[in-house]
Structure formats: C-alpha cells, structure tokens
C-alpha positions in Angstrom: -12.8 7.7 18.4 -12.6 11.2 17.0 -15.3 11.3 14.4 -14.7 15.0 13.6 -11.1 14.2 12.7 -12.2 11.4 10.4 -14.6 13.7 8.6 -12.0 16.4 8.2 -9.5 14.0 6.7 -12.2 12.8 4.4 -12.8 16.3 3.1 -9.1 16.8 2.4 -8.7 13.5 0.6 -11.6 14.0 -1.8 -10.8 17.7 -2.3 -14.6 18.4 -2.5 -16.1 21.6 -1.2 -18.5 20.5 1.4 -21.6 22.6 1.9 -22.8 23.7 5.3 -25.8 21.5 4.9 -23.7 18.4 4.2 -21.3 19.3 7.0 -24.3 19.6 9.4 -25.6 16.2 8.2 -22.3 14.6 8.8 -21.9 16.1 12.2 -25.3 14.8 13.2 -24.5 11.3 11.8 -21.2 11.2 13.7 -22.9 12.2 17.0 -25.7 9.6 16.6 -23.4 6.7 15.6 -21.3 7.4 18.6 -24.4 7.6 20.8 -25.9 4.4 19.3 -22.5 2.5 19.2 -23.2 2.1 15.5 -20.9 1.1 12.7 -21.6 2.3 9.1 -20.6 -0.3 6.4 -20.7 0.9 2.8 -20.2 -1.0 -0.5 -17.9 0.4 -3.1 -20.9 1.2 -5.3 -22.3 3.8 -2.8 -22.2 7.5 -3.7 -18.9 9.1 -2.7 -20.5 11.1 0.1 -21.5 7.9 1.9 -18.2 6.2 1.2 -16.5 9.2 2.9 -18.4 8.8 6.2 -18.2 5.0 6.3 -16.3 3.2 9.1 -15.5 0.4 6.6 -15.8 0.2 2.8 -15.6 -3.1 0.9 -17.0 -5.6 -1.5 -19.5 -8.3 -0.5 -16.9 -10.7 1.1 -15.1 -8.0 3.1 -18.4 -6.5 4.3 -19.7 -10.0 5.3 -16.6 -10.5 7.4 -16.8 -7.1 9.0 -20.5 -7.6 9.9 -19.6 -10.9 11.6 -16.6 -9.4 13.6 -17.9 -6.0 14.7 -18.5 -5.1 18.4 -21.0 -2.4 17.5 -24.6 -2.7 18.7 -26.0 -1.3 15.5 -25.0 -1.9 11.9 -26.0 0.7 9.3 -25.6 -1.1 6.0 -25.2 1.3 3.1 -25.7 -1.1 0.3 -28.7 -3.1 -0.9 -31.2 -5.4 0.8 -29.5 -8.7 0.4 -26.3 -7.2 2.0 -28.2 -6.1 5.1 -29.8 -9.5 5.3 -26.3 -11.1 5.2 -25.2 -8.9 8.1 -28.3 -10.0 10.1 -27.7 -13.7 9.3 -24.1 -13.4 10.7 -25.0 -11.0 13.5 -28.5 -11.9 14.8 -28.1 -10.0 18.0 -27.2 -6.7 16.3 -29.7 -4.1 15.1 -29.3 -3.9 11.3 -30.5 -0.8 9.6 -30.8 -0.2 5.9 -31.2 3.5 5.0 -33.6 2.8 2.2 -35.5 -0.5 2.6 -36.4 -0.4 -1.2 -32.8 -0.7 -2.2 -33.0 -4.0 -4.0 -31.0 -6.0 -6.6 -32.0 -7.3 -10.0 -30.0 -10.5 -9.4 -31.9 -11.2 -6.2 -35.2 -10.3 -7.8 -34.5 -12.6 -10.7 -34.2 -15.6 -8.4 -37.3 -16.0 -6.3 -37.2 -18.8 -3.6 -40.1 -20.9 -5.1 -38.6 -20.7 -8.6 -35.2 -21.6 -7.2 -36.6 -24.6 -5.4 -38.1 -25.8 -8.7 -34.7 -25.4 -10.4 -33.2 -27.5 -7.6 -35.8 -30.1 -8.1 -35.0 -30.4 -11.8 -31.3 -31.0 -10.9 -31.2 -33.5 -8.1 -27.9 -34.4 -6.6 -26.4 -31.1 -7.6 -24.4 -29.1 -5.1 -26.0 -25.6 -5.1 -23.6 -22.6 -4.9 -25.4 -19.3 -4.7 -23.7 -15.9 -5.3 -24.1 -13.7 -2.3 -26.4 -11.4 -4.4 -29.5 -13.4 -3.5 -32.1 -13.3 -0.8 -31.8 -15.0 2.6 -34.5 -17.4 1.5 -32.4 -18.5 -1.5 -29.3 -18.7 0.7 -31.3 -21.0 3.0 -31.8 -23.5 0.1 -28.1 -23.4 -0.9 -25.2 -25.6 0.0 -22.6 -22.9 -0.2 -22.5 -19.1 -0.8 -19.8 -17.4 -2.8 -18.8 -13.9 -3.8 -17.1 -12.7 -6.9 -13.8 -12.6 -4.9 -13.8 -16.3 -4.0 -16.1 -18.1 -6.4 -13.4 -19.7 -8.5 -11.3 -20.7 -5.4 -14.4 -22.3 -3.8 -15.3 -24.3 -6.9 -11.7 -25.5 -7.2 -11.9 -26.8 -3.6 -14.9 -29.0 -4.4 -14.5 -32.7 -5.6 -14.1 -32.8 -9.4 -16.9 -35.4 -9.8 -19.5 -33.2 -7.9 -22.1 -31.7 -10.1 -22.6 -28.0 -9.3 -25.5 -25.8 -9.8 -24.6 -22.0 -9.8 -27.1 -19.2 -9.2 -28.2 -16.5 -9.8 -25.6 -14.7 -12.0 -25.0 -16.4 -15.3 -22.1 -14.2 -16.4 -20.2 -14.8 -13.1 -21.1 -18.5 -13.5 -19.6 -18.6 -17.1 -16.5 -16.9 -15.9 -16.1 -19.4 -13.1 -16.5 -22.2 -15.7 -13.7 -20.7 -17.8 -11.4 -20.2 -14.8 -12.0 -23.6 -13.1 -12.5 -25.8 -16.2 -15.7 -27.1 -14.6 -19.1 -27.4 -16.3 -21.8 -25.7 -14.1 -25.5 -25.7 -14.3 -26.4 -22.0 -14.5 -29.4 -20.1 -13.3 -30.2 -17.4 -16.0 -29.9 -14.3 -13.8 -28.1 -11.1 -14.6 -27.0 -7.8 -13.1 -28.8 -4.7 -14.5 -25.6 -2.6 -14.4 -23.1 -5.1 -15.8 -25.4 -6.5 -18.4 -25.8 -3.1 -20.1 -22.2 -2.0 -20.9 -21.7 -1.1 -24.5 -19.1 -3.2 -26.4 -18.9 -0.6 -29.2 -18.2 2.2 -26.7 -15.5 0.0 -25.0 -13.8 -0.6 -28.3 -13.8 3.1 -29.1 -12.4 3.9 -25.7 -9.6 1.4 -26.2 -8.7 2.9 -29.6 -8.8 6.4 -28.1 -6.7 5.3 -25.1 -4.3 2.6 -26.4 -2.2 2.5 -23.3 -5.1 2.1 -20.9 -5.8 -1.2 -19.2 -9.4 -2.5 -19.2 -10.5 -3.6 -15.7 -13.7 -5.7 -15.7 -16.0 -7.2 -13.1 -16.9 -10.9 -13.9 -20.6 -10.0 -13.8 -20.0 -8.5 -17.3 -20.9 -10.4 -20.4 -18.3 -12.7 -22.0 -17.8 -10.5 -25.1 -16.7 -7.7 -22.8 -14.5 -9.9 -20.6 -12.7 -11.0 -23.7 -11.5 -7.4 -24.1 -10.3 -7.0 -20.5 -6.8 -6.9 -19.3 -7.8 -7.9 -15.7 -11.0 -9.4 -14.4 -11.9 -9.4 -10.7 -14.2 -8.4 -7.9 -14.4 -4.7 -6.9 -11.7 -5.0 -4.3 -9.4 -6.9 -6.7 -10.0 -4.2 -9.3 -9.1 -1.5 -6.8 -5.9 -3.3 -5.7 -4.9 -4.0 -9.3 -5.3 -0.3 -10.3 -3.1 0.7 -7.3 -0.3 -1.8 -8.1 -0.3 -1.6 -11.9 2.5 0.4 -13.5 -0.1 1.8 -16.0 -1.5 5.2 -15.3 -4.8 4.9 -17.2 -7.7 2.5 -16.7 -11.0 1.8 -18.4 -13.3 0.5 -15.7 -16.1 -2.0 -16.5 -18.1 -2.0 -13.3 -20.4 0.4 -11.3 -18.5 3.7 -11.2 -18.7 4.1 -7.4 -15.4 2.2 -7.2 -13.7 4.9 -9.2 -14.0 7.2 -6.1 -11.8 4.8 -4.1 -9.4 4.4 -7.0 -8.9 8.2 -7.2 -8.4 8.4 -3.4 -5.8 5.6 -3.5 -3.9 7.1 -6.5 -5.2 10.5 -7.7 -2.4 10.8 -10.3 -3.9 8.0 -12.4 -6.8 8.3 -14.9 -10.0 6.3 -14.6 -12.5 6.1 -17.4 -16.1 5.0 -17.2 -17.7 2.9 -20.0 -21.1 4.0 -21.3 -24.2 1.8 -21.2 -26.1 0.5 -24.2 -27.8 3.9 -24.8 -24.3 5.5 -25.1 -24.8 7.4 -21.8 -21.9 7.3 -19.3 -24.3 6.7 -16.4 -24.0 3.1 -15.4 -24.7 3.8 -11.8 -26.7 1.1 -9.9 -30.1 2.8 -9.3 -30.6 0.7 -6.2 -27.2 1.4 -4.6 -27.8 5.1 -5.1 -31.1 5.1 -3.3 -29.1 5.5 0.0 -28.3 9.2 0.8 -26.7 11.0 3.7 -30.2 12.2 4.7 -31.5 8.7 4.9 -28.4 7.5 6.9 -29.2 10.3 9.4 -32.9 9.5 9.5 -32.3 5.8 10.2 -30.0 6.6 13.0 -32.5 9.0 14.5 -35.5 6.7 14.2 -33.6 3.3 14.4 -35.7 2.4 11.4 -36.0 0.8 8.9 -34.7 -2.2 10.8 -34.2 -5.5 9.1 -36.0 -8.4 10.8 -35.7 -12.1 9.8 -37.4 -15.3 10.4 -35.1 -17.3 12.7 -35.6 -20.6 10.9 -34.5 -19.0 7.6 -31.7 -17.2 9.3 -30.3 -20.5 10.7 -30.6 -22.3 7.4 -28.9 -19.4 5.5 -26.2 -19.2 8.1 -24.8 -22.7 7.3 -23.8 -22.0 3.7 -22.5 -18.5 4.6 -20.4 -19.9 7.5 -19.1 -22.6 5.1 -18.0 -19.9 2.7 -16.2 -17.9 5.4 -14.5 -21.1 6.7 -13.4 -22.2 3.2 -12.2 -18.7 2.4 -9.8 -18.4 5.4 
C-alpha cells in the first residue's frame, strides 16, 4: 500500500498547510506502521491530524468490528482506554497500543466494577446491558454490550417481559426507553462532554440559524434531545448530514466529527454548540490526549501496550460477541 499517496490525498482533502515538522512525523509514522504491519484505528472524536492518517475512522461499533477483522499484527488505537480494551478482547493475539495510556472516559470511571456488582445484586434477575463505554471488568459482568448505534435495536430484540438493567450512561438509557417503549433500570452515569452542552446557547443558535437542522448524540440530556431534528450515533449523524437536503447543521456532539462532515461535504455549514460556560470548546479532553507525536512514539517503542487478564477477557468477550452477532 502506498502510504505516501494516502498522506498526499489527505492534505488535499483538508486543505491544511502541513508544516515540515508534521510532514516528517507522518512520514515516520507511515514507515513504521508498514514495518510493524500495524493498522491505525481512530474514533471520530480524535483531532483532525490523527483522523487524516488513520487507516480506518469510525464510531465504537464500526471500530469494534474493524478490530475483530483486521489482519494487522499491531493495532494502534487512537481513542480512549476502553476502546483499546475492546480491541484486545476481540483480538487477543494482536498487539494493541494506545498512544496515551491515560486517555480515559468519565462514563467508564463512573462505573467501577465493585460498584456495578453491588448494583447488579440489588436488581436480581435483570438482564444487564452495558454501553461499550465501560471497562473490560464491567463488560465481564454484563449479559450484552451495546453502542449508541445499536442500543435501541438490541433492546427491541429482547423478550418484552425481560427486566433490563442499563449502564453506565443514563442519558443514552433514557433515549432507549423513549425509542423502545421499555422501562429500564438505569445506572446514573454521564458523559463529561455531552452533559455540559448549553440549552440557552442552542436556542440562540436555532434562532440565529432558523434553517439549520440540529443533530444530537443520544448521550445528550433530554431537554437538548427535545430540540433536535435528528438523534443518532456519530456515524449516523455523519451519514444524515451527507444525505440531508439542508445545507446547515447545529452539531450536538464532540466537534471532532465536524472534520469528517466537512470532508464529506465541504459546501455545507456545521456549527458547534457551546458548553455550560458559554465557551465553544466541547472537545473531549481525554480523546485529545492522543497526538501525532504519541502515535509515532508508540510505534517506535511498541509501548504503551495494553495487557489484559485472560479470565476477564474471556468473560468480556461473551457479551461483546453477542452484540456483534445480534447486530449482523
């Protein structure tokens, strides 16, 4: 594969003047990933520079599938810790690298395994569905994993009489309740980014841009979802913006996705929504911990590498595999 050609196309697409330093970094990354037989997976919330060098960009469900299908020996996961864990669960014989090992997730942090077990004990006979944004240890205690792309569909496939416990995102859980008509027992977790969007700012943006459609991720709070024209996972928001006849969108999710929206259709306008402090800077601080320099370093040193207890991996694999099977 001609990595240099991919890099050149990426420069053209984004119309960004690439510094000599960045170009040298990218050249070194391309050389090493070919040498290591490595694949770079990146979430839509990564900084544009990382999205541009990735072999594959996607949301949690797409990245999970790609991790399970790749023939690469090394997976460089440009996302957060639970995503790299998911790749390791599905590809135990691969070397999984995370450019910054401290790239975490407030949802995963909010749901510690011991606390989750106590929650399960309080609700016996419940079928436990955990959003993929949780640790491997929590996945291992779950009956089924879901993503924001497939959560509603999976719930609808389960028997109506089956009591369901949903963790860790309460906002996604509430949205699933509304879409499925099912009552769920919700863990009270939340996403740092999606919890802090400003309703007043959104209303002002709607007034200022009356023809714009509001696109929202289901991790947002209900009052914001009520103002949305379309609700969906990051990949669904991207597809919707491409296919809509509208030419302006107010985007209620981490702004990294806007980079892909602009690449897909640069003639349309995409507007970020400020956080509670009125600042238009709702970037996930954990997603943005990964940088080109760290990607290069992890390929050079083959570190930090994600390791996992095999018993936990096997237990976590079952609900993940169940998700993938039910989603096909």
